[in-house]
C-alpha positions in Angstrom: 211.1 -30.8 30.4 207.5 -31.9 31.9 208.5 -35.3 31.3 211.4 -35.6 33.2 209.9 -34.0 35.8 207.8 -36.5 36.7 210.0 -39.2 37.4 212.5 -37.3 39.9 209.4 -36.1 41.9 208.4 -39.7 42.3 211.8 -40.5 43.6 212.0 -37.3 46.0 208.6 -38.9 47.7 210.0 -42.5 47.5 213.1 -41.0 49.2 211.0 -38.8 51.8 208.9 -41.8 52.9 211.6 -44.4 53.2 213.0 -41.4 55.8 210.0 -41.3 57.0 210.0 -44.6 58.3 213.0 -44.2 60.3 214.6 -47.9 58.5 218.0 -47.5 56.2 216.5 -49.4 53.7 219.4 -48.3 51.2 222.7 -47.0 52.6 223.0 -44.7 49.5 219.8 -43.6 50.1 220.9 -42.1 53.9 223.6 -39.9 54.9 226.6 -42.3 56.6 226.1 -43.6 60.0 227.1 -41.7 63.0 230.6 -43.2 64.4 230.4 -44.7 67.6 231.4 -43.0 70.3 233.4 -44.2 73.2 231.6 -43.0 76.3 234.5 -41.2 78.6 235.2 -42.9 81.7 234.7 -40.4 85.3 237.7 -39.4 86.5 239.0 -40.0 90.1 240.1 -36.5 90.5 236.9 -34.9 89.6 234.2 -37.4 91.1 231.8 -36.2 93.7 230.7 -38.5 96.8 227.7 -35.9 97.6 226.3 -35.5 93.6 223.2 -34.1 93.8 221.9 -36.5 91.8 222.7 -40.0 92.4 221.8 -41.6 89.3 224.1 -40.0 87.1 227.4 -42.0 88.5 225.7 -45.1 89.2 227.4 -48.3 87.3 224.5 -50.5 85.5 225.6 -54.4 86.3 224.2 -57.5 85.9 220.3 -57.4 87.4 219.5 -54.0 87.1 216.3 -53.3 85.4 216.1 -50.4 82.7 213.4 -49.0 81.0 214.6 -48.0 77.5 212.4 -46.1 75.3 213.2 -45.6 71.6 211.0 -43.0 69.6 209.6 -43.8 65.9 210.1 -47.4 65.8 208.4 -49.3 63.3 205.0 -51.0 64.1 206.4 -54.2 63.0 209.0 -53.8 66.2 208.1 -54.8 69.5 207.0 -52.4 72.2 209.2 -54.2 74.8 210.5 -51.3 76.9 211.9 -53.2 80.2 215.1 -54.6 79.8 217.0 -56.7 82.2 221.3 -56.3 82.2 222.4 -60.0 81.5 225.5 -61.3 83.5 228.2 -60.3 80.7 226.5 -56.7 81.2 224.2 -56.6 77.9 220.8 -55.8 76.6 219.2 -57.3 73.8 217.5 -55.2 72.3 214.8 -55.0 69.1 216.1 -53.8 65.8 219.7 -52.8 67.1 220.8 -56.2 69.0 222.8 -56.6 71.6 224.3 -53.7 73.5 227.0 -53.7 76.4 225.6 -51.7 78.9 227.6 -53.2 81.9 229.7 -50.5 83.9 228.3 -47.8 82.5 226.6 -44.7 83.7 222.6 -44.1 82.7 224.0 -41.1 80.5 226.7 -43.3 79.1 224.4 -46.1 78.5 222.2 -44.1 76.8 224.9 -43.2 74.2 225.8 -45.9 73.4 222.1 -47.4 72.8 221.6 -44.4 70.5 224.9 -45.1 68.8 223.7 -48.4 68.0 220.5 -47.3 67.0 221.9 -44.8 64.5 223.1 -47.7 62.6 219.9 -49.0 61.2 217.5 -45.4 61.8 218.1 -42.3 61.2 217.5 -39.2 63.8 216.7 -41.8 66.2 215.8 -40.3 70.1 216.7 -42.5 73.2 215.9 -42.0 77.0 217.2 -44.9 79.3 216.3 -44.7 83.0 216.7 -47.2 86.4 213.0 -48.9 86.5 214.5 -50.9 89.6 218.4 -51.5 90.6 220.1 -54.7 91.1 221.0 -55.9 94.8 223.5 -53.6 96.4 226.3 -55.3 97.7 228.4 -53.4 99.9 232.0 -54.9 101.6 232.5 -53.1 104.9 236.0 -53.9 106.9 237.4 -53.1 109.7 236.6 -51.5 113.3 233.0 -52.8 113.3 231.4 -56.0 115.1 230.8 -58.1 112.0 233.2 -57.7 109.2 231.9 -58.7 105.4 230.3 -58.6 102.5 226.5 -57.6 102.6 223.5 -57.4 100.5 221.7 -54.4 101.7 218.0 -53.0 100.8 217.1 -49.7 99.5 215.6 -47.1 101.8 211.7 -46.0 101.4 210.9 -42.6 101.7 207.8 -40.3 101.4 206.3 -39.1 98.7 207.0 -35.6 100.6 210.6 -36.3 100.6 211.1 -37.3 97.0 213.8 -35.6 94.7 216.8 -35.8 92.2 217.8 -39.5 92.2 214.6 -41.4 93.5 213.9 -44.8 92.3 210.6 -46.0 91.6 208.7 -47.4 94.1 209.8 -44.7 96.6 213.0 -45.7 97.6 216.7 -44.0 97.7 220.1 -45.4 98.0 221.0 -46.5 101.6 223.5 -44.3 103.7 227.2 -45.0 105.6 225.4 -45.0 108.7 222.5 -47.5 107.5 225.3 -50.3 106.9 227.3 -49.8 109.2 224.5 -50.4 112.1 223.8 -53.7 109.3 227.2 -54.8 109.9 226.5 -54.5 113.8 228.1 -51.1 114.5 231.2 -49.8 115.3 233.7 -51.5 118.1 234.9 -49.1 120.7 238.3 -48.8 118.5 236.8 -47.2 115.5 238.1 -43.8 114.3 234.9 -42.2 113.1 236.8 -39.1 111.9 239.0 -41.2 109.2 236.1 -43.8 107.3 237.5 -44.5 104.1 234.9 -44.9 101.3 236.2 -46.7 98.2 234.0 -47.1 94.7 234.5 -48.1 91.3 234.1 -45.5 88.6 235.0 -48.0 85.4 238.0 -48.8 83.3 239.8 -50.1 86.9 239.5 -46.4 88.4 238.6 -46.0 92.1 237.6 -43.1 94.3 238.5 -42.7 97.5 237.0 -39.9 100.1 237.5 -39.6 104.0 234.1 -39.4 105.9 234.1 -38.1 109.3 231.4 -38.8 111.3 232.4 -37.2 114.5 231.3 -33.9 112.7 227.5 -35.3 111.9 227.2 -36.4 115.6 228.6 -32.5 116.8 227.2 -30.6 114.4 224.6 -32.5 112.4 226.6 -32.3 109.4 223.9 -34.6 107.3 226.5 -34.3 104.2 229.4 -36.7 105.9 226.3 -39.9 106.1 226.7 -40.4 102.5 225.0 -42.4 100.3 226.5 -45.5 98.9 226.4 -47.2 95.8 226.5 -51.0 94.8 230.0 -52.5 95.3 231.5 -49.5 97.8 233.7 -50.7 100.1 233.8 -49.3 103.7 236.9 -48.9 105.8 236.8 -48.6 109.7 240.4 -47.9 110.6 241.6 -48.0 114.2 241.5 -45.1 116.5 245.2 -44.6 117.8 243.2 -43.3 121.3 240.1 -43.5 122.6 239.0 -40.8 124.7 236.2 -42.2 126.9 234.0 -39.6 127.2 233.6 -39.2 122.9 233.1 -42.7 123.4 230.0 -42.5 125.5 228.7 -40.3 123.0 229.5 -42.4 120.1 227.8 -44.8 121.9 224.3 -42.9 121.3 224.4 -43.0 117.8 222.4 -45.4 115.6 225.7 -46.5 113.7 226.8 -47.9 117.2 225.5 -51.4 118.7 222.9 -50.8 121.2 224.4 -53.3 123.5 226.8 -55.2 124.9 227.7 -58.4 126.8 230.0 -58.8 129.2 231.0 -61.1 132.3 230.9 -60.1 135.4 232.3 -62.7 138.3 233.5 -62.8 141.6 231.8 -60.9 144.5 228.9 -59.4 143.0 225.0 -60.2 143.9 223.9 -61.4 140.7 227.4 -62.9 138.9 227.2 -64.1 135.1 226.6 -62.8 131.8 224.7 -59.4 131.3 223.9 -56.7 128.5 224.8 -53.1 129.4 224.6 -50.2 127.2 227.3 -50.2 124.1 230.6 -48.4 125.7 229.3 -48.5 129.4 231.7 -48.0 132.1 233.5 -50.2 134.9 230.4 -48.9 137.2 227.9 -49.7 134.8 229.1 -53.2 133.8 229.4 -54.0 137.9 225.7 -52.4 138.5 224.2 -54.6 135.8 225.3 -57.7 138.0 222.9 -55.7 141.1 226.4 -54.5 142.3 229.0 -55.4 145.3 228.6 -58.3 147.7 229.3 -55.2 150.0 229.9 -57.9 153.0 232.5 -59.8 151.2 233.9 -57.5 148.3 237.0 -55.9 148.1 235.2 -52.5 146.5 238.4 -51.0 145.7 240.2 -53.1 143.3 238.6 -55.0 140.9 240.3 -57.1 137.5 239.6 -56.4 133.8 240.1 -59.2 131.5 240.1 -58.5 127.8 240.5 -60.4 124.5 242.0 -58.2 122.1 241.4 -58.5 118.6 245.0 -59.6 117.8 244.1 -62.6 119.8 246.2 -61.4 123.1 244.2 -61.5 126.5 245.3 -58.1 128.6 244.9 -58.8 132.4 245.1 -55.3 134.6 243.9 -54.6 138.4 241.9 -51.3 138.4 242.0 -48.7 141.8 238.3 -48.8 141.3 236.1 -46.0 142.8 232.4 -46.2 142.5 232.6 -42.0 141.9 235.1 -42.1 139.4 234.4 -40.1 135.8 234.8 -42.3 132.6 238.8 -42.7 132.0 241.4 -45.2 131.4 242.8 -45.7 134.6 239.6 -46.1 137.5 236.4 -46.5 135.2 237.4 -47.4 131.6 234.7 -48.0 129.1 234.0 -51.9 128.8 234.3 -53.6 125.0 232.2 -56.6 124.1 233.5 -60.3 125.8 235.3 -58.3 128.6 235.1 -59.9 132.0 235.1 -58.3 135.3 236.0 -60.1 138.2 235.5 -58.6 141.6 237.7 -60.0 144.2 237.1 -60.8 147.9 238.0 -58.4 150.8 241.1 -59.7 153.0 238.8 -60.0 156.1 236.3 -62.7 153.7 239.8 -64.4 152.1 240.5 -65.3 156.0 237.1 -66.3 156.7 236.8 -68.5 153.9 239.8 -70.2 154.7 238.8 -70.8 158.1 235.6 -72.0 156.8 237.0 -74.7 154.8 239.5 -75.5 157.5 236.6 -76.2 159.8 234.7 -79.0 157.4 237.1 -81.6 156.9 238.8 -82.3 160.3 237.4 -82.5 164.1 237.7 -80.2 166.8 241.5 -80.5 168.1 242.7 -80.9 164.6 240.7 -77.2 163.9 242.2 -75.6 166.7 245.8 -76.3 164.9 244.9 -75.0 161.9 242.9 -71.9 163.0 246.4 -70.6 164.8 248.6 -71.4 162.2 245.9 -69.0 159.8 246.3 -66.3 162.4 249.7 -66.3 162.0 249.6 -66.2 158.5 247.6 -63.1 158.4 248.9 -61.5 161.1 
């Protein structure tokens, strides 16, 4: 018995030493490796755009820098812990080799990396965190001043405001209002009650939500100003009807343009290009040009020329009143590129016509032209 027990104890000691090293030096000596589990894709029906931890649904992509810690790596293996996701969505890990993490969330990537190390180690422990996110690219379409694709910076926050999902370096995710402001702000025809956010969830699935920024303006509902992710698509629809009073209030929001430029021509004191607050009214546009030339202007009729977004031009005469509240008929809200034409009064037209007639001809001819003009305006 004593003779046989010695080799058996020796073999047991060898197995324990191999297990402690963490290496599968012999497949017959260790339990079979774990089967590779496929990460479950996010479901659009259950996805939340207002997650308390934004890092849980962040999809990894090329350029992300990950901090990957693997417990019990052998001393002979490199101690590298920071890895950049390659263009093909992979990271090359010591001992485990090439692992695809692009398009996965952090929990999913952690599971895939754990599975990879389970092929070469016994009882691995893996932690994956986002060290530095890649530059965020967001597409903005619809009723904004400058539609297009934008590289959006992350937002700096103070340590006291730090919370779940805070990135390294005191950075956090940009919000909807910030991206709208970066695209030049919404137009005066934007429907801010039905802004659409589209977000890729992986495996060809897209989650969609509707945002009501009017609720944020009215009641201070900050949850409407959601945080965004890379590759989000923002669609700002056109309003079926623009309420002038609401438009003026929206103009004070951070996601509205600060100023617009309009042309004021005709009988004003300082005709030309003027800047006015966003969603300024016709009265404010005329005031920015110095107001009416009271000796020459027809102050009850003003023409507004507008280049529409579909390329057409509209021109309408407005029965203007300085006392009118903002409304579409007498004191409409202005838009970028509008042209305000202040016409001459009837008496000014007669005087100008007489003045023009007097210049090129002599006294005898002048009398005849003057008499004809009087007949015309009688």
